[in-house]
Every structure is written in C-alpha cells, then in structure tokens.
PABADO-791928 format. One line per 8 residues: number of its first residue (from 1); their letters; for each residue x, y negated, z negated of C-alpha. Coordinates in nm, 3 decimals. Each point is the difference from the previous one (the first is absolute). Example, Ala and Ser with C-alpha at 12.3 -4.5 7.8 and 13.67 -1.06 7.14 Angstrom:
PABADO-791928
1 = as = 1.230,0.450,-0.780 | 0.137,-0.344,0.066 .
***
This chain:
PABADO-791928
1 = mrqaikqa = 0.013,-0.018,0.001 | 0.258,-0.194,-0.062 | 0.102,-0.010,0.330 | -0.370,-0.080,0.121 | 0.067,-0.308,-0.198 | 0.272,-0.081,0.164 | -0.155,-0.009,0.357 | -0.281,-0.204,-0.233 .
9 = qkalalge = 0.254,-0.259,-0.057 | 0.072,0.005,0.392 | -0.368,-0.115,0.071 | 0.015,-0.226,-0.294 | 0.334,-0.166,0.199 | -0.226,-0.046,0.306 | -0.295,-0.180,-0.197 | -0.157,0.352,0.049 .
17 = vpigcviv = -0.240,0.155,-0.261 | 0.305,0.181,-0.132 | -0.102,0.376,0.052 | 0.240,0.256,0.042 | 0.000,0.379,0.086 | 0.268,0.259,0.031 | -0.039,0.388,0.153 | 0.133,0.273,-0.179 .
25 = yedkiiar = 0.122,0.348,0.162 | 0.158,0.221,-0.144 | 0.180,-0.183,-0.244 | 0.067,-0.302,0.220 | -0.112,-0.302,0.112 | -0.066,0.031,0.401 | -0.221,-0.292,0.020 | -0.062,-0.337,-0.159 .
33 = gynrrntd = -0.225,-0.293,0.102 | -0.134,-0.361,-0.143 | -0.299,-0.205,0.019 | 0.051,-0.204,0.357 | -0.365,-0.106,0.103 | 0.053,-0.368,0.045 | 0.359,0.004,0.131 | -0.083,0.286,0.293 .
41 = kntlahae = -0.338,-0.171,0.010 | -0.121,0.382,0.004 | -0.318,0.156,-0.224 | 0.164,0.314,0.036 | 0.366,-0.119,-0.153 | -0.106,0.157,-0.344 | 0.300,0.118,-0.224 | -0.114,0.398,0.032 .
49 = itainkas = -0.067,-0.061,0.373 | 0.357,-0.107,0.097 | 0.101,0.294,-0.245 | -0.178,0.274,0.130 | 0.077,-0.148,0.410 | 0.358,0.064,-0.103 | -0.064,0.285,-0.221 | -0.113,0.143,0.279 .
57 = kkigdwrl = 0.277,-0.025,0.220 | 0.235,0.104,-0.208 | -0.117,0.339,-0.037 | -0.156,-0.033,0.356 | -0.381,0.110,-0.063 | -0.305,-0.195,-0.125 | -0.041,0.256,-0.228 | 0.154,-0.109,-0.373 .
65 = egctlyvt = -0.008,0.297,-0.175 | 0.250,0.025,-0.311 | 0.019,-0.335,0.011 | -0.076,-0.224,-0.318 | -0.110,-0.371,0.056 | 0.090,-0.268,-0.297 | -0.198,-0.296,0.031 | -0.025,-0.311,-0.235 .
73 = lepcqmca = -0.380,-0.058,0.027 | -0.255,0.201,0.077 | -0.057,0.045,0.400 | -0.332,-0.129,0.175 | -0.191,0.187,0.235 | 0.219,-0.027,0.273 | 0.292,0.144,-0.145 | -0.150,0.254,-0.237 .
81 = gaivqari = -0.196,0.123,0.341 | 0.386,-0.006,0.193 | 0.104,0.214,-0.326 | -0.255,0.224,0.025 | 0.021,0.079,0.351 | 0.380,0.039,-0.001 | -0.050,0.219,-0.235 | 0.237,-0.124,-0.294 .
89 = devvmgsm = 0.047,0.233,-0.299 | -0.034,-0.268,-0.318 | -0.089,-0.344,0.015 | 0.183,-0.183,-0.325 | -0.134,-0.366,-0.073 | 0.129,-0.277,-0.209 | -0.264,-0.223,-0.048 | -0.378,0.035,0.040 .
97 = npkagcgg = -0.217,-0.217,0.270 | -0.367,-0.040,-0.106 | -0.136,-0.250,0.286 | 0.196,0.229,0.255 | 0.166,0.293,-0.114 | -0.157,0.359,0.134 | 0.207,0.237,-0.195 | -0.197,0.006,-0.248 .
105 = silnllem = -0.167,-0.394,-0.073 | -0.244,-0.038,0.207 | 0.026,0.333,0.192 | 0.211,0.287,-0.023 | 0.114,0.089,0.359 | 0.264,0.190,-0.092 | -0.192,0.263,-0.195 | -0.294,0.031,0.170 .
113 = pefnhqvk = -0.090,0.375,0.012 | -0.191,-0.033,0.324 | 0.318,-0.086,0.207 | 0.192,0.288,0.084 | 0.322,-0.176,-0.166 | 0.022,-0.125,-0.382 | 0.309,-0.175,-0.116 | 0.082,0.068,-0.357 .
121 = vtrgvlek = 0.063,-0.398,-0.164 | 0.147,-0.073,-0.293 | -0.139,-0.333,-0.130 | 0.195,-0.310,-0.203 | 0.386,0.085,0.043 | 0.183,-0.284,-0.102 | -0.359,-0.169,0.002 | 0.134,-0.374,-0.206 .
129 = ecsgilte = 0.324,-0.021,0.286 | -0.272,0.048,0.259 | -0.271,-0.221,-0.103 | 0.222,-0.239,-0.174 | 0.164,-0.077,0.347 | -0.366,-0.034,0.197 | -0.138,-0.240,-0.291 | 0.293,-0.217,0.063 .
137 = ffkelrvr = -0.019,-0.023,0.347 | -0.394,-0.083,-0.038 | 0.057,-0.249,-0.289 | 0.303,-0.204,0.187 | -0.279,0.039,0.344 | -0.286,-0.161,-0.192 | 0.228,-0.291,-0.114 | 0.129,-0.066,0.345 .
145 = nriekkqr = -0.334,0.001,0.144 | -0.091,-0.245,-0.222 | 0.252,-0.234,0.089 | -0.008,0.014,0.342 | -0.414,-0.045,0.003 | 0.091,-0.322,-0.239 | 0.231,-0.128,0.252 | -0.250,0.046,0.307 .
153 = rmkdnlmg = -0.263,-0.200,-0.174 | 0.274,-0.218,-0.097 | 0.074,-0.033,0.354 | -0.337,0.007,0.168 | -0.064,-0.300,-0.240 | 0.300,-0.190,0.086 | -0.111,0.055,0.424 | -0.330,-0.068,-0.091 .
161 = dga = 0.057,-0.414,-0.175 | 0.238,-0.043,0.263 | -0.291,0.092,0.345 .
***
C-alpha cells in the first residue's frame, strides 16, 4: 500500500485527485498507476485502469489471475467493473469512498455472486494515510476555489464599473 501512496503523491503533484494503485504478481510490483483524468483530459485515466493496462501488457494477457491490486481509494463503478473483468484475485483498499465507491460503500461489484468472478477484498489498509492525503487535497481545493471565485467577482465588479 505504501507504493500505492507514492503513486497518489504523483497525482497530487500534478494537481490531480491523489489516488494511486499498484498491481502485484508473484510478490513483485508489475504495474503502477495514478489518477491523471485532468492532465490527460480522459475520463478513463483512473489509477486502476492505467495499472490494469500496464499489467496486461507485462503479463501478455487480459486475464490478471494471480494478481493483487492495491489502491488508496475504493474503486468507482468503472474501475470495479474493470477489476472483475480482468479476473484480478484480490483488491486491497486504503480508504472507503462513501460517495462513489463500488467495493462495498454504495455497491459491491467486486464480490457480487451473480458475476462469473468475485474478488477477495481487504479494506482499511493504511487507511489514515490514504484518507489523509485525500482530505488535505480537498481542503486545499475548496480554499483555492473560494479564492478564485472571489477574484472573479472582483474582476467582474471592476469591469462593470469601467463600462
């Protein structure tokens, strides 16, 4: 999980929501990913999807049986679906995502008996560290957004006075 947190810090450095992921096969990290949606202007640029793509290339198969995925935040519906489709054996999550999580919070796509594959799930690993980086990011984002909003209002007021 510490390696996934390092990936989340890469996302943070880009101004992205700090989510990181690593995939382990036979006790070795075979793929890493971090959130790059805004940077790449791509809805699919989630940490898990990036790592799954890299792991598939490394293994040479779309099936990632025998792999464990470590992620700092509970996967969304897209990523949870991709994890099931990739046949990943296990997911280890840092913090839960009560607003969009599909590994147990809102839905649990990972362990649905109706699917042809279920994933073993471990929750809350290094939860404080994983949630802390996200909490701090969103706190700073709210401050930044308030400042920008205030600056826009001031600019609009100045432009309105001079017209």
